[in-house]
C-alpha positions in Angstrom: -8.9 5.0 -43.1 -8.3 2.0 -40.6 -11.4 1.5 -38.0 -9.8 3.0 -34.9 -7.1 6.0 -36.7 -6.0 8.1 -33.8 -7.9 6.3 -31.2 -6.4 5.9 -28.1 -7.4 2.8 -26.0 -6.9 1.2 -22.5 -7.0 -2.6 -21.9 -6.6 -4.2 -18.8 -5.1 -7.5 -18.7 -3.9 -7.1 -22.1 -0.5 -8.7 -22.2 -1.9 -12.0 -22.8 -4.5 -13.9 -24.4 -7.5 -12.2 -25.0 -6.3 -9.0 -24.0 -3.4 -9.4 -26.0 -5.3 -10.3 -28.9 -7.3 -7.4 -28.6 -4.3 -4.9 -28.2 -2.5 -6.6 -31.3 -5.8 -6.0 -33.4 -6.2 -2.4 -32.0 -2.7 -1.2 -33.4 -3.2 -3.1 -36.4 -6.4 -1.0 -36.6 -4.5 2.5 -36.2 -5.1 2.9 -32.3 -2.6 3.8 -29.6 -3.0 1.5 -26.7 -1.7 1.5 -22.8 -2.0 -1.6 -21.3 -2.4 -2.5 -17.6 -1.4 -6.0 -16.1 0.4 -7.5 -13.6 3.2 -9.3 -15.6 6.1 -7.3 -16.0 7.8 -9.8 -18.4 4.8 -9.8 -20.6 4.4 -5.9 -20.7 8.2 -5.6 -21.8 7.5 -8.2 -24.3 4.7 -6.1 -25.5 6.7 -3.1 -26.0 9.0 -5.0 -28.0 6.3 -6.1 -30.5 4.8 -2.6 -30.8 6.9 -0.1 -29.9 6.1 3.5 -29.9 2.0 2.3 -30.5 1.6 1.0 -27.0 2.7 1.9 -23.6 2.3 -0.1 -20.6 1.6 0.1 -16.8 2.2 -2.5 -14.4 -0.3 -2.6 -11.6 -3.5 -4.7 -10.1 -7.0 -3.8 -11.4 -8.1 -3.9 -7.8 -6.1 -0.5 -7.0 -8.0 2.7 -8.2 -4.6 4.2 -8.3 -3.1 1.4 -10.8 -6.2 2.3 -12.9 -5.7 6.2 -12.5 -1.8 5.7 -13.7 -2.9 4.1 -16.5 -5.5 6.7 -17.6 -3.1 9.5 -16.9 -0.5 7.7 -18.7 -3.0 7.5 -22.0 -3.7 11.2 -22.0 0.2 12.1 -21.2 1.5 10.0 -23.6 -1.2 10.0 -26.7 -3.0 13.1 -25.3 -6.4 11.9 -25.2 -8.6 8.7 -24.3 -11.4 7.0 -26.8 -12.0 3.9 -25.2 -11.2 1.8 -22.0 -11.5 -2.0 -22.2 -12.0 -3.7 -18.6 -10.8 -7.3 -19.5 -8.8 -8.7 -16.2 -10.2 -11.7 -14.7 -10.2 -14.7 -13.1 -12.1 -17.9 -13.7 -13.1 -20.7 -11.1 -12.8 -23.7 -13.4 -16.3 -24.4 -12.7 -15.7 -25.6 -8.5 -19.3 -26.6 -7.7 -20.2 -24.8 -4.2 -20.8 -28.2 -2.6 -17.3 -29.0 -3.2 -15.9 -25.4 -1.8 -14.9 -25.4 1.8 -16.5 -23.3 3.6 -13.6 -21.3 5.0 -12.2 -20.7 1.7 -16.0 -19.4 0.5 -15.3 -15.7 1.8 -12.0 -14.9 0.5 -12.7 -16.7 -2.7 -15.8 -14.7 -3.5 -13.7 -11.5 -2.6 -11.2 -12.3 -4.9 -13.6 -13.4 -7.7 -15.3 -10.1 -7.1 -12.6 -7.6 -6.5 -11.2 -8.9 -10.0 -13.9 -9.4 -11.9 -16.6 -6.9 -11.0 -14.4 -4.3 -8.6 -11.7 -3.9 -11.1 -14.3 -3.1 -14.0 -16.2 -0.5 -11.5 -12.5 1.5 -11.0 -11.7 1.4 -14.6 -15.0 3.4 -15.1 -14.2 5.7 -12.3 -10.8 6.6 -13.5 -11.6 6.7 -17.1 -14.8 8.9 -16.8 -13.7 12.5 -17.3 -11.4 11.4 -20.2 -14.0 9.2 -21.7 -16.5 12.1 -21.3 -14.2 14.4 -23.4 -13.9 12.4 -25.8 -17.4 11.0 -26.1 -15.7 7.5 -26.2 -16.9 4.0 -25.3 -16.3 1.8 -22.2 -16.2 -1.8 -22.9 -16.3 -4.7 -21.0 -15.2 -8.5 -21.4 -18.2 -10.5 -19.9 -18.7 -14.4 -21.1 -21.3 -16.8 -21.9 -21.3 -17.4 -18.2 -22.9 -13.7 -17.9 -26.3 -15.3 -19.5 -26.1 -19.2 -19.1 -25.0 -21.6 -16.2 -22.2 -23.8 -16.9 -19.9 -21.8 -18.4 -18.3 -21.5 -14.6 -19.0 -22.5 -10.9 -21.3 -20.2 -8.9 -18.5 -17.8 -8.0 -17.8 -17.1 -12.1 -21.3 -17.1 -12.8 -22.5 -14.5 -10.3 -19.5 -12.3 -11.0 -20.4 -12.0 -15.0 -23.9 -11.7 -14.6 -23.0 -8.8 -11.9 -20.9 -7.3 -14.9 -24.2 -7.3 -17.5 -25.9 -5.4 -14.6 -23.0 -3.0 -14.6 -23.0 -2.5 -18.5 -26.6 -1.6 -18.2 -26.3 0.7 -15.2 -23.2 2.4 -16.7 -25.1 3.0 -20.0 -27.9 4.6 -18.4 -25.8 6.8 -16.3 -23.0 7.9 -18.9 -25.7 8.1 -21.7 -25.4 10.2 -24.1 -21.6 11.2 -23.3 -20.1 7.9 -23.4 -21.1 4.3 -24.6 -21.0 1.4 -22.6 -21.2 -2.3 -24.1 -19.8 -5.8 -23.3 -18.4 -8.9 -25.5 -19.2 -12.1 -24.2 -17.0 -14.8 -25.4 -17.6 -18.5 -25.3 -14.7 -21.2 -24.9 -11.5 -19.8 -25.4 -8.1 -21.2 -24.7 -6.2 -18.4 -23.2 -3.7 -18.1 -19.9 -6.9 -17.0 -17.5 -5.8 -17.9 -14.1 -7.8 -19.6 -11.4 -8.3 -18.2 -7.6 -5.4 -18.2 -5.3 -8.0 -18.7 -2.5 -9.1 -22.3 -4.3 -5.5 -23.1 -4.8 -6.0 -22.3 -8.7 -3.4 -19.4 -9.2 -1.0 -21.1 -11.2 -3.6 -23.0 -13.3 -4.4 -21.8 -16.7 -7.3 -22.4 -18.9 -4.8 -23.2 -21.7 -4.2 -26.5 -19.9 -7.3 -27.5 -20.5 -8.2 -29.6 -23.5 -11.0 -27.1 -25.1 -10.8 -28.8 -28.3 -12.0 -32.3 -26.6 -13.9 -30.9 -24.0 -15.8 -27.7 -25.5 -16.0 -28.2 -29.2 -18.2 -31.3 -29.1 -20.6 -29.3 -26.7 -21.3 -25.9 -29.0 -23.1 -25.8 -32.1 -20.1 -24.3 -34.2 -18.2 -27.3 -33.2 -15.0 -25.7 -32.5 -13.2 -23.4 -29.9 -12.5 -19.6 -31.5 -8.9 -18.5 -31.2 -8.7 -15.5 -29.1 -7.9 -12.8 -32.2 -11.3 -14.5 -33.7 -13.1 -12.4 -30.5 -11.4 -9.4 -30.9 -13.4 -8.0 -34.0 -16.3 -7.5 -31.9 -14.3 -4.9 -29.6 -13.1 -2.8 -32.8 -16.6 -2.4 -33.7 -17.8 -1.2 -30.7 -15.1 1.2 -30.0 -15.5 2.6 -33.6 -17.0 5.8 -34.3 -18.1 4.8 -37.6 -19.4 1.3 -37.0 -20.9 1.8 -33.5 -23.4 4.6 -34.0 -26.4 2.8 -31.9 -25.0 0.5 -29.2 -25.0 1.3 -25.9 -26.1 -1.0 -22.4 -25.7 -4.1 -24.8 -23.7 -7.1 -25.1 -22.4 -9.1 -28.2 -22.4 -12.6 -27.5 -19.5 -14.3 -29.3 -20.4 -17.8 -27.6 -20.1 -20.4 -30.5 -23.9 -20.9 -30.2 -24.1 -21.9 -26.8 -27.1 -19.5 -26.3 -29.0 -21.4 -29.1 -29.3 -25.1 -27.2 -27.3 -24.8 -23.8 -24.1 -26.1 -22.6 -23.5 -29.5 -20.6 -25.9 -31.8 -18.8 -29.4 -31.5 -18.2 -28.4 -30.6 -14.4 -25.2 -30.5 -12.2 -26.7 -32.1 -8.9 -27.4 -35.6 -9.5 -25.5 -37.3 -7.0 -26.8 -34.5 -3.7 -29.3 -36.4 -2.5 -27.9 -39.6 -2.3 -24.5 -37.8 -0.8 -26.3 -36.0 2.2 -29.2 -38.7 2.7 -27.4 -40.3 5.6 -25.1 -37.1 6.5 
């Protein structure tokens, strides 16, 4: 029997990149999936690929009503909800605090935390009753930036650290009915976008040559593909393979946590820059 046979899952940000890889793998493993995403075109393409195995909701993870619509769609269309995956997110492209204009900091902070943290919190709130009934799983996409510096700037790093704390707190609050865990990918070439408040909304991480920039700086010396990360989500959602894990994060960081990433420090020019300011 497939690992997720008869399970029903929600994936936010599931119409592209890592989210799409998770959707594809869940369907392969026998699950029915509801996808909450902003891109109507990509949602339509997803239905074209998976047919009756998926249902889609066009919406914004920052809206509780849209998260609730996804939960309602799962229960109405497929009769239950076994797993909710918070995956939609934004990146800050390693923009350092020193280079963020003061007037942009407030809207950039709100945008980052509303998508990357509040979106996860709203999904948990909407999915709680259905997941409690099924004794299911809540899974969040974290990042190596949830543990180590250098995987983003201060906004992204702070948001992902907050997600780790959210996982631990919700695991405590929801146990023993619901397992709450995370997956922390390392470098990954997807369509992850930047903050509109910093003028990065149209920039995709896929435009960065990660094989040149990231691969030489991680112990595995390569950038895993989105589908190579998807198996961890299957394991955490599986009722057979995950009998013991809650409140934890599976690190799939290509070895970053073994030796760190990037330069020894990132502020070598600050003393010179501000000496005579």
